[in-house]
Z-matrix of the N, CA and C atoms (Angstrom, degrees):
N
C 1 1.477
C 2 1.438 1 108.54
N 3 1.364 2 116.50 1 129.78
C 4 1.499 3 118.76 2 -174.92
C 5 1.518 4 111.42 3 -72.17
N 6 1.236 5 114.72 4 165.59
C 7 1.466 6 126.14 5 -172.30
C 8 1.567 7 110.36 6 -64.20
N 9 1.229 8 117.31 7 -37.24
C 10 1.488 9 124.65 8 -179.57
C 11 1.565 10 111.81 9 -67.28
N 12 1.377 11 112.10 10 -43.29
C 13 1.375 12 116.54 11 174.45
C 14 1.415 13 118.67 12 -71.99
N 15 1.375 14 117.67 13 -40.10
C 16 1.422 15 122.92 14 175.17
C 17 1.581 16 113.42 15 -62.86
N 18 1.319 17 115.41 16 -25.20
C 19 1.454 18 124.02 17 -177.97
C 20 1.563 19 103.93 18 -60.01
N 21 1.347 20 126.99 19 -22.56
C 22 1.432 21 128.77 20 -175.20
C 23 1.604 22 106.48 21 -77.23
N 24 1.374 23 119.28 22 -20.18
C 25 1.438 24 121.82 23 -173.55
C 26 1.596 25 107.20 24 -101.51
N 27 1.342 26 116.64 25 134.73
C 28 1.523 27 128.27 26 -14.33
C 29 1.508 28 105.52 27 -66.65
N 30 1.301 29 113.99 28 152.35
C 31 1.419 30 123.75 29 -175.21
C 32 1.621 31 111.47 30 -82.07
N 33 1.382 32 107.61 31 146.86
C 34 1.457 33 111.25 32 170.99
C 35 1.589 34 106.83 33 -73.57
N 36 1.253 35 112.44 34 165.61
C 37 1.574 36 115.90 35 176.53
C 38 1.485 37 111.88 36 -60.19
N 39 1.445 38 113.76 37 -36.65
C 40 1.426 39 117.59 38 -178.95
C 41 1.539 40 112.17 39 -62.54
N 42 1.262 41 116.21 40 -51.18
C 43 1.408 42 120.01 41 -178.89
C 44 1.511 43 114.15 42 -60.84
N 45 1.465 44 111.51 43 -42.60
C 46 1.516 45 116.88 44 -177.26
C 47 1.553 46 105.62 45 -59.93
N 48 1.423 47 116.39 46 -50.87
C 49 1.426 48 117.96 47 -171.27
C 50 1.671 49 109.08 48 -66.43
N 51 1.382 50 115.23 49 -36.58
C 52 1.504 51 118.00 50 179.23
C 53 1.636 52 105.53 51 -56.16
N 54 1.362 53 114.33 52 -50.89
C 55 1.499 54 118.25 53 -174.31
C 56 1.464 55 112.35 54 -67.20
N 57 1.348 56 113.03 55 -29.09
C 58 1.635 57 118.23 56 -174.97
C 59 1.535 58 101.96 57 -73.92
N 60 1.368 59 114.68 58 -45.23
C 61 1.544 60 110.69 59 -173.28
C 62 1.543 61 109.80 60 -76.07
N 63 1.253 62 123.76 61 -20.65
C 64 1.376 63 132.25 62 178.50
C 65 1.549 64 114.81 63 -74.86
N 66 1.244 65 119.63 64 10.23
C 67 1.384 66 120.17 65 175.52
C 68 1.443 67 112.09 66 -76.23
N 69 1.388 68 115.62 67 -12.56
C 70 1.379 69 127.68 68 167.13
C 71 1.441 70 110.49 69 -124.51
N 72 1.310 71 118.82 70 161.52
C 73 1.554 72 124.82 71 179.45
C 74 1.486 73 107.52 72 -64.58
N 75 1.401 74 112.37 73 124.10
C 76 1.499 75 119.29 74 175.81
C 77 1.476 76 106.21 75 -141.15
N 78 1.315 77 115.94 76 161.03
C 79 1.456 78 127.61 77 169.06
C 80 1.497 79 105.04 78 -104.18
N 81 1.337 80 113.76 79 171.50
C 82 1.459 81 123.08 80 -173.61
C 83 1.462 82 112.20 81 -60.23
N 84 1.476 83 121.20 82 -49.52
C 85 1.418 84 120.61 83 -179.89
C 86 1.656 85 110.24 84 -66.18
N 87 1.303 86 117.33 85 -38.81
C 88 1.473 87 122.20 86 172.78
C 89 1.512 88 110.14 87 -54.03
N 90 1.316 89 123.85 88 -40.29
C 91 1.443 90 124.99 89 -177.28
C 92 1.528 91 107.67 90 -73.16
N 93 1.407 92 115.93 91 -39.14
C 94 1.616 93 113.70 92 178.28
C 95 1.456 94 108.83 93 -62.46
N 96 1.401 95 122.97 94 -42.69
C 97 1.374 96 130.27 95 -179.64
C 98 1.650 97 110.92 96 -58.84
N 99 1.265 98 113.96 97 -50.10
C 100 1.434 99 120.49 98 -177.10
C 101 1.569 100 108.11 99 -62.84
N 102 1.305 101 119.80 100 -48.12
C 103 1.380 102 125.98 101 -176.53
C 104 1.596 103 111.23 102 -57.66
N 105 1.405 104 109.11 103 -49.36
C 106 1.472 105 111.58 104 177.69
C 107 1.512 106 115.01 105 -64.93
N 108 1.449 107 115.77 106 -29.34
C 109 1.478 108 116.33 107 176.88
C 110 1.507 109 108.78 108 -75.82
N 111 1.267 110 121.04 109 -41.41
C 112 1.500 111 121.99 110 178.09
C 113 1.561 112 114.18 111 -58.55
N 114 1.296 113 112.74 112 -37.20
C 115 1.440 114 115.97 113 -172.04
C 116 1.659 115 109.09 114 -98.23
N 117 1.206 116 113.49 115 9.01
C 118 1.491 117 124.93 116 -178.74
C 119 1.514 118 111.35 117 50.50
N 120 1.321 119 111.72 118 43.61
C 121 1.520 120 125.01 119 172.54
C 122 1.475 121 109.15 120 80.02
N 123 1.346 122 128.35 121 15.70
C 124 1.362 123 132.24 122 178.06
C 125 1.651 124 106.77 123 -75.30
N 126 1.339 125 113.41 124 -38.19
C 127 1.475 126 119.01 125 -179.50
C 128 1.477 127 108.56 126 -116.38
N 129 1.287 128 116.04 127 119.26
C 130 1.568 129 122.70 128 173.99
C 131 1.423 130 108.74 129 -116.30
N 132 1.265 131 123.30 130 102.60
C 133 1.471 132 127.00 131 -178.86
C 134 1.493 133 106.21 132 -72.85
N 135 1.411 134 119.37 133 131.63
C 136 1.451 135 121.47 134 171.81
C 137 1.602 136 107.88 135 -85.79
N 138 1.279 137 110.43 136 164.16
C 139 1.528 138 117.19 137 176.66
C 140 1.575 139 110.73 138 -55.83
N 141 1.279 140 114.00 139 -44.33
C 142 1.564 141 114.65 140 179.33
C 143 1.418 142 115.60 141 -62.82
N 144 1.378 143 117.01 142 -38.81
C 145 1.393 144 117.74 143 171.50
C 146 1.505 145 121.59 144 -66.48
N 147 1.239 146 117.33 145 -45.13
C 148 1.479 147 124.73 146 -176.86
C 149 1.484 148 105.62 147 -68.87
N 150 1.371 149 121.76 148 -53.74
C 151 1.447 150 116.49 149 -179.39
C 152 1.438 151 120.14 150 -64.78
N 153 1.438 152 116.09 151 -26.16
C 154 1.464 153 118.45 152 174.18
C 155 1.541 154 110.19 153 -70.88
N 156 1.357 155 112.63 154 -44.45
C 157 1.482 156 114.74 155 174.44
C 158 1.499 157 116.16 156 -62.16
N 159 1.251 158 119.35 157 -37.36
C 160 1.397 159 123.61 158 -178.21
C 161 1.564 160 108.34 159 -67.83
N 162 1.287 161 120.02 160 -45.33
C 163 1.393 162 123.07 161 176.18
C 164 1.497 163 112.47 162 -59.21
N 165 1.259 164 115.23 163 -52.60
C 166 1.549 165 117.38 164 174.76
C 167 1.517 166 113.55 165 -51.76
N 168 1.336 167 114.02 166 -50.10
C 169 1.435 168 119.20 167 -175.17
C 170 1.556 169 113.04 168 -64.94
N 171 1.327 170 114.14 169 -32.91
C 172 1.421 171 117.38 170 177.90
C 173 1.525 172 109.82 171 -71.11
N 174 1.313 173 118.20 172 -43.00
C 175 1.434 174 126.41 173 179.55
C 176 1.599 175 108.21 174 -56.22
N 177 1.351 176 114.91 175 -40.34
C 178 1.399 177 118.68 176 -176.94
C 179 1.472 178 115.33 177 -87.24
N 180 1.340 179 118.24 178 -1.08
C 181 1.424 180 119.77 179 171.25
C 182 1.572 181 114.21 180 93.04
N 183 1.321 182 116.35 181 7.12
C 184 1.445 183 118.21 182 -177.51
C 185 1.619 184 112.73 183 -84.64
N 186 1.236 185 112.91 184 -24.15
C 187 1.514 186 120.02 185 177.58
C 188 1.577 187 108.92 186 -138.37
N 189 1.299 188 114.91 187 158.41
C 190 1.468 189 117.00 188 177.77
C 191 1.613 190 107.78 189 -138.71
N 192 1.269 191 112.35 190 149.99
C 193 1.527 192 123.49 191 172.20
C 194 1.492 193 110.06 192 -67.88
N 195 1.261 194 120.77 193 125.24
C 196 1.482 195 119.65 194 179.48
C 197 1.517 196 111.64 195 -117.95
N 198 1.342 197 115.27 196 0.84
C 199 1.444 198 116.60 197 173.14
C 200 1.573 199 108.83 198 177.73
N 201 1.371 200 117.22 199 155.79
C 202 1.408 201 119.20 200 -176.67
C 203 1.679 202 102.43 201 -145.51
N 204 1.405 203 105.54 202 127.02
C 205 1.535 204 108.00 203 -179.36
C 206 1.590 205 100.56 204 -141.26
N 207 1.363 206 111.84 205 129.28
C 208 1.449 207 116.72 206 176.93
C 209 1.549 208 112.72 207 54.44
N 210 1.346 209 115.85 208 41.44
C 211 1.418 210 123.44 209 178.30
C 212 1.629 211 114.10 210 68.38
N 213 1.269 212 114.68 211 14.27
C 214 1.414 213 125.61 212 178.56
C 215 1.370 214 113.76 213 -107.81
N 216 1.461 215 123.26 214 103.34
C 217 1.357 216 124.30 215 -176.59
C 218 1.485 217 111.87 216 -90.69
N 219 1.398 218 108.89 217 144.16
C 220 1.530 219 117.32 218 -178.25
C 221 1.562 220 104.68 219 -105.98
N 222 1.309 221 118.70 220 137.77
C 223 1.524 222 127.73 221 -173.32
C 224 1.550 223 106.28 222 -120.14
N 225 1.237 224 109.44 223 156.98
C 226 1.504 225 122.35 224 163.71
C 227 1.656 226 111.86 225 -151.96
N 228 1.227 227 112.16 226 155.34
C 229 1.465 228 117.35 227 -173.96
C 230 1.549 229 103.70 228 -79.81
N 231 1.500 230 109.71 229 140.28
C 232 1.487 231 116.95 230 173.88
C 233 1.442 232 111.53 231 -81.13
N 234 1.266 233 120.97 232 176.82
C 235 1.485 234 129.69 233 175.82
C 236 1.636 235 103.41 234 -55.33
N 237 1.278 236 115.95 235 -42.15
C 238 1.528 237 120.77 236 -176.09
C 239 1.530 238 106.34 237 -62.30
N 240 1.376 239 114.04 238 -52.82
C 241 1.477 240 119.71 239 -178.43
C 242 1.593 241 108.12 240 -57.30
N 243 1.301 242 110.03 241 -47.29
C 244 1.639 243 110.11 242 -174.42
C 245 1.525 244 108.29 243 -64.30
N 246 1.252 245 119.98 244 -36.63
C 247 1.505 246 125.10 245 177.41
C 248 1.557 247 110.12 246 -65.06
N 249 1.295 248 121.27 247 -40.64
C 250 1.481 249 123.07 248 179.04
C 251 1.503 250 109.54 249 -68.79
N 252 1.380 251 113.21 250 -40.00
C 253 1.514 252 118.33 251 176.79
C 254 1.522 253 111.29 252 -60.15
N 255 1.339 254 111.74 253 -43.39
C 256 1.531 255 108.24 254 174.10
C 257 1.415 256 120.56 255 -67.38
N 258 1.317 257 119.58 256 -31.82
C 259 1.449 258 120.66 257 177.92
C 260 1.538 259 106.95 258 -67.94
N 261 1.414 260 119.82 259 -36.98
C 262 1.421 261 119.90 260 175.26
C 263 1.504 262 114.50 261 -65.55
N 264 1.208 263 117.97 262 -36.32
C 265 1.499 264 125.91 263 178.64
C 266 1.512 265 109.50 264 -66.04
N 267 1.283 266 118.86 265 -38.07
C 268 1.423 267 123.69 266 173.12
C 269 1.581 268 112.63 267 -67.70
N 270 1.254 269 114.70 268 -42.65
C 271 1.477 270 118.51 269 172.09
C 272 1.401 271 116.28 270 -59.38
N 273 1.327 272 114.24 271 -44.79
C 274 1.523 273 121.36 272 178.69
C 275 1.651 274 107.72 273 -63.11
N 276 1.272 275 112.74 274 -42.73
C 277 1.502 276 115.79 275 -178.31
C 278 1.514 277 112.11 276 -65.27
N 279 1.385 278 115.72 277 -38.60
C 280 1.356 279 116.40 278 172.27
C 281 1.520 280 117.31 279 -60.85
N 282 1.387 281 117.30 280 -41.16
C 283 1.490 282 120.66 281 172.13
C 284 1.474 283 110.46 282 -56.25
N 285 1.266 284 114.14 283 -52.02
C 286 1.528 285 119.67 284 -174.07
C 287 1.588 286 111.48 285 -58.55
N 288 1.453 287 111.32 286 -49.54
C 289 1.479 288 112.55 287 -179.21
C 290 1.581 289 110.94 288 -64.46
N 291 1.322 290 116.57 289 -37.55
C 292 1.460 291 117.58 290 -175.75
C 293 1.549 292 108.74 291 -69.93
N 294 1.310 293 113.27 292 -35.66
C 295 1.535 294 116.85 293 174.91
C 296 1.542 295 113.02 294 -59.56
N 297 1.397 296 115.35 295 -48.10
C 298 1.399 297 122.57 296 -179.16
C 299 1.584 298 113.75 297 -60.46
N 300 1.417 299 106.81 298 -40.13
C 301 1.471 300 112.75 299 174.75
C 302 1.576 301 120.69 300 -65.56
N 303 1.292 302 108.44 301 -39.57
C 304 1.536 303 115.07 302 173.29
C 305 1.461 304 108.21 303 -66.78
N 306 1.317 305 122.08 304 -44.43
C 307 1.445 306 125.77 305 -177.41
C 308 1.430 307 108.22 306 -53.29
N 309 1.369 308 114.34 307 -44.69
C 310 1.495 309 120.19 308 -172.25
C 311 1.580 310 102.89 309 -72.03
N 312 1.170 311 125.59 310 -38.90
C 313 1.485 312 127.30 311 176.47
C 314 1.513 313 111.89 312 -63.06
N 315 1.315 314 119.86 313 -34.53
C 316 1.477 315 120.87 314 178.26
C 317 1.446 316 114.18 315 -75.49
N 318 1.356 317 118.34 316 -8.39
C 319 1.509 318 124.42 317 174.42
C 320 1.364 319 115.61 318 -89.97
N 321 1.292 320 115.28 319 -4.65
C 322 1.580 321 119.31 320 -175.11
C 323 1.560 322 110.36 321 -84.65
């Protein structure tokens, strides 16, 4: 894996949620709405954050533009983006399971 791509791991929450929502075609504002809904309002991505991230992720090949209408681009995760998301989900899962295991050991 090249250095630019590996720089995404571990992922920021912004990158994680963008890739997560882009398992289906979405445009920027739709991503912002989905992330806010998924996180119950904990994360509210601003336009500068979302469009800067989308631009970088597109340039790095994690997402691609699949349509454009009235200056509104639609994006979807590429195979590379999906692979990185799966690696991050596995990492988070390991963290979670280790925390639960240690928590159980502390109760003994």
